[in-house]
C-alpha positions as CSV (number, residue, x, y, z in Angstrom):
1,X,20.7,112.2,163.6
2,X,22.6,113.4,159.7
3,X,19.6,114.3,157.2
4,X,20.8,113.1,154.1
5,X,19.4,114.0,150.5
6,X,17.7,110.4,149.1
7,X,18.1,111.6,145.6
8,X,21.5,112.4,146.3
9,X,22.8,110.2,149.0
10,X,24.4,112.9,150.9
11,X,24.5,114.7,154.0
12,X,23.2,118.1,154.0
13,X,22.1,120.6,156.2
14,X,23.8,121.8,159.8
15,X,23.8,118.8,161.5
16,X,26.1,117.6,158.0
17,X,27.7,120.6,158.3
18,X,29.0,119.4,161.9
19,X,29.4,115.8,161.4
20,X,32.1,116.9,159.2
21,X,33.7,119.8,160.9
22,X,34.0,116.7,164.0
23,X,35.4,114.2,161.2
24,X,37.9,117.1,160.2
25,X,38.7,117.9,164.3
26,X,39.3,114.3,164.9
27,X,41.3,113.6,161.9
28,X,43.9,116.5,163.0
29,X,43.6,115.8,166.5
30,X,44.2,111.6,165.7
31,X,46.3,111.7,162.9
32,X,49.5,110.4,164.3
33,X,47.8,108.1,165.7
34,X,44.8,106.4,163.8
35,X,45.6,108.6,160.4
36,X,49.1,107.4,159.7
37,X,48.9,106.0,156.1
38,X,46.8,109.2,155.4
39,X,47.7,112.0,153.8
40,X,47.9,114.9,156.5
41,X,46.4,117.7,154.3
42,X,43.5,115.6,153.1
43,X,40.5,117.5,152.7
44,X,37.9,115.6,154.7
45,X,35.1,114.8,153.0
46,X,31.4,113.0,153.1
47,X,33.4,110.0,151.2
48,X,36.1,109.8,154.0
49,X,33.6,109.3,157.4
50,X,33.6,105.6,157.0
51,X,37.7,105.7,157.2
52,X,37.9,108.3,159.7
53,X,35.2,105.9,161.4
54,X,37.0,103.4,161.4
55,X,40.6,104.3,161.9
56,X,39.3,105.7,165.6
57,X,37.7,102.8,166.5
58,X,40.9,100.8,165.9
59,X,43.5,102.6,166.8
60,X,42.0,105.2,168.7
61,X,41.5,105.5,172.6
62,X,38.5,105.7,174.7
63,X,37.6,109.4,173.4
64,X,38.1,108.9,169.7
65,X,36.1,105.8,170.0
66,X,33.4,108.2,171.7
67,X,33.5,110.9,168.6
68,X,33.7,107.9,166.4
69,X,30.3,106.8,167.4
70,X,28.9,110.5,167.1
71,X,29.9,110.4,163.8
72,X,28.5,107.5,162.7
73,X,24.5,107.9,161.0
């Protein structure tokens, strides 16, 4: 599970860093299939996680769906 700082509402710690790294990797790997409407040079941040999860689930394959599952809090 991703640690969350309740005072700020942001993911923090090592688990949060791993989550963002996975989201960035998925964004690059699945850009053409799932995120064609987004800037390919996007710097993925926490605020982009819902869109990345949604794109992976809607337009990705089984592996993408599994990645989306791992990105969910």
